[in-house]
Each structure stands twice: as C-alpha cells, then as structure tokens.
N, C-alpha and C positions, 0 to 999 in steps of 0.2 A: 144274374152274375155281373158283377161290377167289371168293366173293361179297364185293363191296365192303361195308364196315361199314354205310354208308348205305343199301345195298340189302338189308341182313339180312332174312331172310324171318321175319316174326313179325307177328301181328295183335294189335290191342289188346284184350286180354281180361283186364285187371287186375280187382282187387277193386272198383275205383272206377268203371270204365266198361267197356262192352263195345261194340266197334265192329268189325263184320265184315260181309260181304255179306248175311247173313240176320238179323242182330240189331243193333240200335242202342239202347243205354240208358246212363244215367248213374246214379251212386250216389244213392240215397235221393231220386229224383225230381229231381236237380239238373241242371246244364247240362253239355253236353259241353265238355270242356277241349280246344279246338282246338290250342293251343300244345303241349299234351302229345302230341297225335296227331302233330303235325308232328315232334316229337323222336322219338317212338316209331317212326313209319313211315320217318323219314329223308328226307322231302320238304322243299321250301324254301317260304318264304312269299313270295307275290306282293307285290312292293314297288311304290312309286310310279314308280320309274324304269322298270320293265317296263311298266306301264300307260301311261306317257308314250310309250314307244317303240312300243307297239301303235298309239297314236294317230298318231304321226309316219308309220309305215309304211302305214297304211291310209288316211290323210288324212280320218279321221272321228273323232268323239267317242266315247270308250270306252263300251261298253255299261254300263248302270246296274248290272248284276251285278258288273262289274269295278270300277266307281268306288266302290261301297259295300262291297266285300269279301265279297260272296256267293261268288264264286270267289276264293279266298284262298291257295291252295297250288299248287305245281306240281312237275313232274319235267322237267327239260331243256327248258322252254318257251323259255328264252333261247337254246338251241341251234337250236330250230326258227326263231326270229326271225333268228338269225345267217344260217342258210342261206337263208331267204326274202329277206333283204336282199342277199345274194350272187346271187340269181337262181334258186335252187333252189325247187322246189315242195314241197308236202306234201298229204296227204289227211287228212280227218277220219273218226273212227269213234266212234259212240256207240250206245247200245241201250236196249232196254226188255224187262222180263220181263212178259209179258202174263198177269197173274193175276186181273184184275178187268175187268168190262165197260166201266167208265168210269174215265177218269183224274182224279186230283185235282190241285190246283195244284202240289203239290210235284213230281209227275210231269212237269210241263210245263216246269220250270225248265231242265233240260239241253238240251232242244229249242229253247227260246227262245234260249238262249245259243249253241247250235250254229248255228242259222239266221244269227245275227249274224256268227259267225266265217266261215261259208261265203260270205256276201255281202261281208264286209269284205276277205277275202283271196282271194276268187274261186278256191276249191278244191273238189274233189269230196268227197263224203261217203258213207259206208257206215253203214247203220242195221241192227243186228242185233236181231231179235225171238227171244228165247230161250224159244220155246214148249216146247222139250224140257226145259229147267231147270224151268219152272213145273210141268210134268207130273210131274216127279220130286219136287219139294220140296212142292208144294201138293196133291198127291194128285188132280190133274185127269186126266181121260182124255186120250188123244192127240187125239181129235176136238175135245174142248172147248178144249184148249190152242191148237189150230190156229184154231178159230173166234175166240177171244179175240185172237189175234195179228192177224187181218185187222181186227177192229173197232178194236183199238188203233192199227193202221196209219192208219186214217182220221183219228183224232185228231192223229197225228203229221203226216200230210200237211196237215192244216188249219192247222198252224203256219206254213205258207207256203213250204215247201221247193221248190227249183227241180228239176223232174223231169229236166232235161237234166244235172244235176250230182249226182243222188242215186240211190243204189241201196239199196232196203229189201229185206232178205231174212229169211225165217223158217228156223231151223235144220232143222225137219223137211223143209223143201222143198229147201234148198241145199247141205246138207252132203254132201260127196262129191268125188271128183276131187281137184284141187290143194289144196282146202281140207282134206280129210280127210288128205292126205299130210302136210300141216303139223301137223295134230293129232297124228298118230302120232310125228312127230319131237319134238314138245314132250313128249309123254307119256313117251318114252324117256329124257328129260332129268331128269325129277322122280321122286325116290324116294317110296315110301309114307310114310316117316317125315317127309319134307319137306312133303308134302301135308297130313299130319295136323298138322304145326306151322303151316302157313299158315292152313289153313281149319278146324281143329278137328274134323276128322272122328273118328269113334269106331267101335268094332266093332259098334255098333248101326246104323250107317248102311248102306243097300244100296249095292252096288257102282256103281250108276248115278250116284250123287253123286260118287264118286271119279273117274269118267270125264269129268265135265263140264268142269273147268277148262281143258283145252286147247281146248274149243269156244269159250270166251269170249276165249282168248288170241290165237288165229290170225288174227282179222280185223285184228290189228295189223301183219300181214305182207302186202305188196302182192301177192305171188305167190298168195295165197289167192283172188285175184280176177283171174284170167288174161284175162277178157273186159274188164276195166277197165284193168289196168296191165301189159300185156305188155312183157317186157324192162325193168321198172322196179323190180327186186328191192330196191334201196337206197332207194327213195322213203321219206321219213319219214312217220310217222303221229302225229297229235295226237289225244289222247282227252279230250274234256270229259266229266266224271262226278262224282258225289258221292264224297266221300272214303272211304265205306264199300266202294267197289269196288277200292281200292288194292291189297288183297292179290292179286287176280288179276294185276294188272300188275306187281307186284314180281316175282312168279314169271316173267312174261313177259319182263321186262327182264333177268333172270338168264340166260334160256336163249337170248334173241335172238342175242347175238354168237356163241354156239357153233353156231348154225344159219346163220350168214352173213347176219343181217338187222340193221338198225339197231334200237336200243332205241326202243320207242314212248315218246313224250313225253306227259305228262298235265297237265291244268289242272283242279283239283279244288274242289268247292263244299262249303259248309256244308250242314247239313240244314235243311229247311223245317219249322218247329216246328208241333206240334199246337195247335189252338185253345185247349186247356185248359192249355197250357204244360207238359204232362207231359214227362218226360225223353225224349231221343232225338228222333224226328222224326214227322211226320204219318203216320198209319197208315190204309191202305185197309180194315183189319178193323174199325175203329171209325168209322162214318159221321158221328158227331157231332164227331170230331176234325178233320175235313177239309172244305174247300169242293171240291165236284166240278164238273167241266165241264158236267154235266148238271143242276146245281142251279138252281131258278128264283130270280127276284129275291126272292120271299117266303122261300125256303129260306135264301138267303144272309143276308138281313137277320136272320132268326130265329136262325141259328147264330152270327153275330157278337154279337148283343145278349145271347143267352143263355150261350154258351160261351167267347167269346174272353176269356181271362184279362186283367184289367186291373191296371195298376200305379197306378191312381189311389187316393186315399184313401178311407176308409169313411164320411166325412161331407163336405159341401161346405165347411164352415168349415175343416176340417183341410186339405182339398185346396187351398183357396185360400191356405193359410198355408205349406204345405211343397211343394206340387206332386206330380206323379206320379213313380214310380220307372220311368224309361224302360228300364232294364235288363231288367225282367221283363214289361213291357207287350206284349202280343201284337198289338194293333192297330198300335202303332207299328212293330213288327218287320214286319208284313205290308206296311205302307206303304213301309218301307225296300226291300222287294223290288219292289213294283209301282207305286208312284207315281213317274212319270217326272220331274216337275218338282223339281229339287234345291232351289230356293229355297222352294218350298212345304213340302217335307218339313222343312227346317231351321226354317222358321216354326212348324210344328206342334209340333215337338220342344221349341222354346224356350217357347212358350206354354203348352203341357201341362206341361212340366217345371217350369215356374215357377208353375203353378196357375191361370193365366188362362183356360185352356181346360179344359173338363170331359171326362170319359170319353165321355159320350153324344155329344159333338160329334165326337170323334176317331173313334168307331164309325160314325157317320153318314158321314163322309168315306171310311172304308174301304169301307163298304157301296156306295157310289157307284162307287169305283175297281173293285171286284171285280165288281159287277154288269155294268158296261160291258165289262170284259174277258171274263167268261164268256159274255156275250151275243155278243159279236164272235166268240168261238171257236165257239160253237154255230151260228152262221150259216155260218161257213167250213166246219165239219164237215158240215152238212146238204148242202152243195154238192159233197162228195166222193162220187164214184160208184164202184161196183165196178170200172169200167173204168179209172178213175184209179189205184186200188189195183194193178191188174194191170200198168198202165204203170210205176209206180214198182218193182214187184217183178220185172219182166221181166229176164232175164239178157241184157243187150245192151251194146254199147260206149257210152260217153259221149263223143262225138267233140269236144265243145267244153268239156270239163270244167274246163280251166284258164284260161278266157277270162272 
C-alpha cells in the first residue's frame, strides 16, 4: 500500500532539533519549532474554527489547553467531529510510561485534557501503562516497572476520571488474546527498514525495543478490547498526546486500513518547558527542572524563585523602561497553562510586558496557582485506595460508557 505523502513515515531528527518518543531537544538550547514539526510530520494545525466547533458540539467553553494553543495540532480531528455530529461515537486512548515514582506537572497535562474530552463528549477511555516499555528502555526490573505502574495509576485516577467509563491497563497484565493478535497483525505490516526509519533503531538496540511499537499501536483498534467494544470494530479512536508520540501513530495510521480498521485520530500538544527554559521539555531526570505533584508548598516556592527562568530585565530601572520578554519568560508560560482566568492572564502579560509588574510579583502569583493545584491533587491522590486501582484495572464491560 502506498503511503500518503502527508503520512510519510519519518521522525524529526534534523541537525536543528530532535523530536521522537525518547528524546526532545532543540539546537543550541533554543526552542522547538512547532511549525516545522507540523510540516515534517504532516499533521494539521488546530484552528479557531475547530475550537469553536468543539464548543458548539459540547455546549461548553473549550478547555484552557485548547483556547491557548497547548493542544495545537491534529490528525483527522475534524473527521471525528463530523462523525460525532452525525450521531456516531468514538473512544479515547492515552497512556503513561511509568518510569518514576511521582509525576511532574508535564505528565498531568494529557490526563487533565483527556478528562475534559471524556466529560465533554461523554465517551469511554482506555489508558495504557507501558510498564514493559520502561522496563526495556530504563533498565528497570519487571517487578519495579509493575510497581511504578500501580503508583502512577493512583495519580491518574486522582485526576478525576469516571470509573464507569474508564479502563486502565498495564501491558504486563493485559497483553494477550485479541490484543496480542492485533499486535502480530501490525508487526507483519512493518518492515525492519521502516521501523528503523520511524524510530531510529540501530544495531546496538536489543530486539525488545523493536518489538514494542505494535504494543502502543493496537489500543487504537477497538477489537483489542473485546470486553468493551464487542462488534464495534470500526469505532473511531481519538488519541490526546504530546507531539513526540506522533511517530507511533503515523505507523499505526499507515497499517490500520490494511487491517480493516479506521485510522486513529490524534490531538497533539506542545511540550511543557523546564523551569530553566532549557531546550525540549520538563525532565523527570532533573528534579530542579520540574514541579512534582509530591512537592511541598516550600519546594514549589523555592523552585520557582531559584530556577524559573525570567524574561525580566537585570535592573528595575531597565525593566520599568522596556518591560519583560514574554517569549522566554517561564513563569508567564506556566501561568498560560494553569491560570484559568483569561482576563487575569492577559492583565499579567500586559503589565509585565510593559514593565509595570516585576518578576517577583509574577513568580508570587505562579507560586500561588501551582501550590493550590498540587495540594488539590495531593489530597485527591491520598484518597485513592488499592481497591480503587483494582476497580479501574478490572477487565469488565462498561455498560453506560456512552451516556
């Protein structure tokens, strides 16, 4: 089957920036060029007309991540909306690679947005915990990967998902049966040369890495979940994810029609930046680059004051004269993600950009916003029991999943 040019399998690994599922970096510490990624990957930009259509179809204001361009690109999202408007349903699929004990704020973004989509469209959701992937890529033991998967599941559940519409599964526990059959079908469609072109595998990589992409691909196919979607093999799937996951699903979209399935649609986000404004995204490997959901109020205040890169000037006099550079200011970027009030955000940007507000004032407001958010999450997570995790991960029908 000839691959559409816009679906051409190639990840962004130019000399200027590297964006793939395992590495995100920009040239010389610069910023990721998202316009270039859209051109390279062949996806489409989310425009105002699509956002307005979401609001019309759901009868609610678009999520802040849509309004402010955090989720900025898509593949066939318009087709999912066409089908939905015509009375057809779809399901959501997202995931988490459990490589650390605690999540940072960047990890929460896809789950916060997915919760909004689930509530707005009244659709079921599957969440994949790729404990097998992290076992192979992070040199974790099988047992440790499984333990981290359950711990991360508690943070995911704390985001407020509806247990009657949500199935969370770990690969070590669930892969088999219909899921495994789809994996084999996908694997037969992708040559070694193509896999190396998509993911950059080399002769130094162990064969476990080569075997993983079908595992992440097949939750896009409803027949992988016969307990959820019996007889619904053409049900559409919408995947909210960061754009570094796009290579997996370009591969999936290429093979789906050959296997008799609909191509999954995607809605893709930018990366959540590190506090120090280094290239790429917030990293779990550098604790001072990230705000964690386990951080105390003191930790949050200290990290923001010490490490959050400022676009303010190096003297008050100069700052009052020319104002802050909002393009590089991390506190403003973080507020753009998490400050709900559009009017307050615009006020801060105007006052700070024109020098009437100082860096310390902006950092103080960000500290308040993040402290409240992290504390709210901490309390929700503390209420998640092992029995609740078992309930979300139980293989069972979801009888009211489209209501």
